[in-house]
LUMKOL-680916 format. One record per residue (C-alpha): residue number from 1; x, y, z. Coordinates in Angstrom, 1 decimal. Layout:
BEGIN
<doro fiza="NUM" X="X" Y="Y" Z="Z"/>
...
REM end
This chain:
BEGIN
<doro fiza="1" X="48.4" Y="-40.0" Z="-8.3"/>
<doro fiza="2" X="44.7" Y="-41.0" Z="-7.9"/>
<doro fiza="3" X="44.3" Y="-37.8" Z="-5.9"/>
<doro fiza="4" X="45.6" Y="-35.7" Z="-8.8"/>
<doro fiza="5" X="43.2" Y="-37.4" Z="-11.1"/>
<doro fiza="6" X="40.3" Y="-36.8" Z="-8.7"/>
<doro fiza="7" X="41.2" Y="-33.1" Z="-8.4"/>
<doro fiza="8" X="41.7" Y="-32.7" Z="-12.2"/>
<doro fiza="9" X="38.3" Y="-34.4" Z="-12.8"/>
<doro fiza="10" X="36.6" Y="-32.3" Z="-10.1"/>
<doro fiza="11" X="37.9" Y="-28.9" Z="-11.3"/>
<doro fiza="12" X="36.1" Y="-28.9" Z="-14.7"/>
<doro fiza="13" X="33.0" Y="-30.1" Z="-12.9"/>
<doro fiza="14" X="33.1" Y="-27.2" Z="-10.4"/>
<doro fiza="15" X="33.7" Y="-24.8" Z="-13.2"/>
<doro fiza="16" X="30.8" Y="-26.3" Z="-15.1"/>
<doro fiza="17" X="28.5" Y="-25.9" Z="-12.1"/>
<doro fiza="18" X="29.7" Y="-22.4" Z="-11.5"/>
<doro fiza="19" X="29.0" Y="-21.6" Z="-15.1"/>
<doro fiza="20" X="25.5" Y="-23.0" Z="-14.9"/>
<doro fiza="21" X="24.8" Y="-21.1" Z="-11.7"/>
<doro fiza="22" X="26.2" Y="-17.9" Z="-13.1"/>
<doro fiza="23" X="24.1" Y="-18.3" Z="-16.3"/>
<doro fiza="24" X="21.1" Y="-18.9" Z="-14.1"/>
<doro fiza="25" X="21.5" Y="-16.1" Z="-11.6"/>
<doro fiza="26" X="23.1" Y="-13.4" Z="-13.6"/>
<doro fiza="27" X="20.0" Y="-12.4" Z="-15.6"/>
<doro fiza="28" X="17.9" Y="-12.4" Z="-12.4"/>
<doro fiza="29" X="20.5" Y="-10.2" Z="-10.7"/>
<doro fiza="30" X="20.7" Y="-7.8" Z="-13.6"/>
<doro fiza="31" X="16.9" Y="-7.6" Z="-13.8"/>
<doro fiza="32" X="16.7" Y="-6.9" Z="-10.1"/>
<doro fiza="33" X="19.4" Y="-4.2" Z="-10.3"/>
<doro fiza="34" X="17.6" Y="-2.5" Z="-13.3"/>
<doro fiza="35" X="14.3" Y="-2.6" Z="-11.4"/>
<doro fiza="36" X="15.9" Y="-1.1" Z="-8.3"/>
<doro fiza="37" X="17.4" Y="1.7" Z="-10.4"/>
<doro fiza="38" X="14.0" Y="2.3" Z="-12.0"/>
<doro fiza="39" X="12.3" Y="2.4" Z="-8.6"/>
<doro fiza="40" X="14.9" Y="5.0" Z="-7.4"/>
<doro fiza="41" X="14.4" Y="7.1" Z="-10.5"/>
<doro fiza="42" X="10.6" Y="6.9" Z="-10.0"/>
<doro fiza="43" X="11.0" Y="7.9" Z="-6.4"/>
<doro fiza="44" X="13.3" Y="10.8" Z="-7.2"/>
<doro fiza="45" X="10.8" Y="12.1" Z="-9.9"/>
<doro fiza="46" X="7.8" Y="11.6" Z="-7.6"/>
<doro fiza="47" X="9.4" Y="13.3" Z="-4.6"/>
<doro fiza="48" X="10.7" Y="16.3" Z="-6.7"/>
<doro fiza="49" X="7.3" Y="16.9" Z="-8.3"/>
<doro fiza="50" X="5.3" Y="16.5" Z="-5.1"/>
<doro fiza="51" X="7.8" Y="18.7" Z="-3.2"/>
<doro fiza="52" X="7.3" Y="21.4" Z="-5.8"/>
<doro fiza="53" X="3.6" Y="21.1" Z="-5.4"/>
<doro fiza="54" X="3.8" Y="21.2" Z="-1.6"/>
<doro fiza="55" X="5.9" Y="24.3" Z="-1.8"/>
<doro fiza="56" X="3.3" Y="25.9" Z="-4.2"/>
<doro fiza="57" X="0.5" Y="25.0" Z="-1.8"/>
<doro fiza="58" X="2.4" Y="26.4" Z="1.2"/>
<doro fiza="59" X="3.0" Y="29.7" Z="-0.7"/>
<doro fiza="60" X="-0.7" Y="29.9" Z="-1.7"/>
<doro fiza="61" X="-1.8" Y="29.4" Z="1.9"/>
<doro fiza="62" X="0.7" Y="32.0" Z="3.2"/>
<doro fiza="63" X="-0.4" Y="34.5" Z="0.5"/>
<doro fiza="64" X="-4.0" Y="34.0" Z="1.5"/>
<doro fiza="65" X="-3.1" Y="34.8" Z="5.1"/>
<doro fiza="66" X="-1.0" Y="37.8" Z="4.1"/>
<doro fiza="67" X="-3.6" Y="39.2" Z="1.7"/>
<doro fiza="68" X="-6.7" Y="38.2" Z="3.8"/>
<doro fiza="69" X="-8.7" Y="37.9" Z="0.6"/>
<doro fiza="70" X="-9.8" Y="35.2" Z="-1.9"/>
<doro fiza="71" X="-7.6" Y="35.6" Z="-5.0"/>
<doro fiza="72" X="-9.2" Y="37.6" Z="-7.8"/>
<doro fiza="73" X="-7.9" Y="35.3" Z="-10.6"/>
<doro fiza="74" X="-9.5" Y="32.1" Z="-11.6"/>
<doro fiza="75" X="-9.0" Y="29.6" Z="-8.8"/>
<doro fiza="76" X="-9.0" Y="26.7" Z="-11.2"/>
<doro fiza="77" X="-5.8" Y="28.0" Z="-12.7"/>
<doro fiza="78" X="-3.2" Y="26.2" Z="-10.5"/>
<doro fiza="79" X="-4.5" Y="27.3" Z="-7.2"/>
<doro fiza="80" X="-3.6" Y="24.8" Z="-4.5"/>
<doro fiza="81" X="-2.4" Y="22.2" Z="-7.1"/>
<doro fiza="82" X="-2.7" Y="18.4" Z="-6.6"/>
<doro fiza="83" X="-1.9" Y="17.0" Z="-10.1"/>
<doro fiza="84" X="1.6" Y="15.7" Z="-9.2"/>
<doro fiza="85" X="0.3" Y="14.2" Z="-6.0"/>
<doro fiza="86" X="-2.5" Y="12.4" Z="-7.9"/>
<doro fiza="87" X="-0.1" Y="11.1" Z="-10.4"/>
<doro fiza="88" X="2.7" Y="10.0" Z="-8.1"/>
<doro fiza="89" X="1.1" Y="9.2" Z="-4.7"/>
<doro fiza="90" X="1.3" Y="5.4" Z="-5.4"/>
<doro fiza="91" X="5.1" Y="5.7" Z="-5.9"/>
<doro fiza="92" X="5.5" Y="7.6" Z="-2.7"/>
<doro fiza="93" X="3.2" Y="5.2" Z="-0.8"/>
<doro fiza="94" X="5.4" Y="2.3" Z="-1.9"/>
<doro fiza="95" X="8.8" Y="3.9" Z="-1.4"/>
<doro fiza="96" X="8.3" Y="6.0" Z="1.8"/>
<doro fiza="97" X="8.5" Y="4.5" Z="5.3"/>
<doro fiza="98" X="5.5" Y="5.0" Z="7.6"/>
<doro fiza="99" X="6.9" Y="8.0" Z="9.4"/>
<doro fiza="100" X="7.7" Y="9.9" Z="6.2"/>
<doro fiza="101" X="4.4" Y="9.0" Z="4.7"/>
<doro fiza="102" X="2.3" Y="10.0" Z="7.7"/>
<doro fiza="103" X="0.2" Y="13.1" Z="7.2"/>
<doro fiza="104" X="0.9" Y="13.6" Z="3.6"/>
<doro fiza="105" X="-2.1" Y="11.8" Z="2.2"/>
<doro fiza="106" X="-4.4" Y="13.4" Z="4.8"/>
<doro fiza="107" X="-3.2" Y="16.9" Z="4.0"/>
<doro fiza="108" X="-3.3" Y="16.3" Z="0.2"/>
<doro fiza="109" X="-6.8" Y="14.8" Z="0.6"/>
<doro fiza="110" X="-8.1" Y="18.0" Z="2.1"/>
<doro fiza="111" X="-6.7" Y="20.4" Z="-0.6"/>
<doro fiza="112" X="-9.7" Y="20.0" Z="-2.9"/>
<doro fiza="113" X="-11.9" Y="20.9" Z="0.1"/>
<doro fiza="114" X="-9.8" Y="24.0" Z="0.9"/>
<doro fiza="115" X="-9.9" Y="25.1" Z="-2.7"/>
<doro fiza="116" X="-13.7" Y="24.7" Z="-2.8"/>
<doro fiza="117" X="-14.2" Y="26.4" Z="0.5"/>
<doro fiza="118" X="-12.1" Y="29.4" Z="-0.4"/>
<doro fiza="119" X="-13.5" Y="29.6" Z="-3.9"/>
<doro fiza="120" X="-17.1" Y="29.6" Z="-2.6"/>
<doro fiza="121" X="-16.3" Y="32.9" Z="-0.8"/>
<doro fiza="122" X="-16.1" Y="34.7" Z="-4.1"/>
<doro fiza="123" X="-13.1" Y="36.3" Z="-5.8"/>
<doro fiza="124" X="-11.7" Y="39.3" Z="-3.8"/>
<doro fiza="125" X="-13.9" Y="38.5" Z="-0.7"/>
<doro fiza="126" X="-12.3" Y="39.2" Z="2.7"/>
<doro fiza="127" X="-11.7" Y="35.9" Z="4.4"/>
<doro fiza="128" X="-13.0" Y="35.3" Z="7.9"/>
<doro fiza="129" X="-10.6" Y="35.1" Z="10.8"/>
<doro fiza="130" X="-11.5" Y="31.4" Z="11.1"/>
<doro fiza="131" X="-10.5" Y="30.7" Z="7.5"/>
<doro fiza="132" X="-7.4" Y="32.7" Z="7.9"/>
<doro fiza="133" X="-6.4" Y="30.7" Z="11.0"/>
<doro fiza="134" X="-7.1" Y="27.5" Z="9.1"/>
<doro fiza="135" X="-5.0" Y="28.6" Z="6.1"/>
<doro fiza="136" X="-2.2" Y="29.5" Z="8.5"/>
<doro fiza="137" X="-2.3" Y="26.1" Z="10.2"/>
<doro fiza="138" X="-2.4" Y="24.4" Z="6.8"/>
<doro fiza="139" X="0.6" Y="26.4" Z="5.6"/>
<doro fiza="140" X="2.5" Y="25.3" Z="8.7"/>
<doro fiza="141" X="1.5" Y="21.7" Z="8.3"/>
<doro fiza="142" X="2.4" Y="21.7" Z="4.6"/>
<doro fiza="143" X="5.8" Y="23.2" Z="5.5"/>
<doro fiza="144" X="6.4" Y="20.4" Z="8.0"/>
<doro fiza="145" X="5.4" Y="17.7" Z="5.6"/>
<doro fiza="146" X="7.5" Y="19.2" Z="2.8"/>
<doro fiza="147" X="10.6" Y="19.2" Z="5.1"/>
<doro fiza="148" X="10.0" Y="15.6" Z="6.0"/>
<doro fiza="149" X="9.7" Y="14.6" Z="2.4"/>
<doro fiza="150" X="12.9" Y="16.5" Z="1.5"/>
<doro fiza="151" X="14.8" Y="14.4" Z="4.0"/>
<doro fiza="152" X="13.1" Y="11.1" Z="3.1"/>
<doro fiza="153" X="14.9" Y="8.3" Z="1.5"/>
<doro fiza="154" X="13.3" Y="5.4" Z="-0.3"/>
<doro fiza="155" X="12.8" Y="2.3" Z="1.8"/>
<doro fiza="156" X="15.2" Y="-0.5" Z="0.9"/>
<doro fiza="157" X="13.3" Y="-3.7" Z="1.5"/>
REM end
């Protein structure tokens, strides 16, 4: 009988402790879960917009090689864009593993240089073979980086 009294006395105590622990840990768990969802949404947004930008950059380089000339329209009007990269690179830096991240910041860091170098040639100017070779290499590299980013998943640590 004393064993039954001990069990009956212990059960409410255990329920009370479980309730206290649940009350303590549930908000933290919910907050972590919400933060994780937000991180995944941020990653999805960042990767989609930067992928779109990488595709545009690749197309611009391929068109340069195909046409062999500096575009005749204003080069400031979306030529070799980097706005999404500049806005979302911190998200990608945090959420990509080292292999998926490798090369992207270097390539994107050279885009402004490419834009200036091409723009300095003058609208409609025939590009030298050296610049065409560089544009072709850049297009291939951007394509490779874009494919890598398309396959990338956010790190989970």
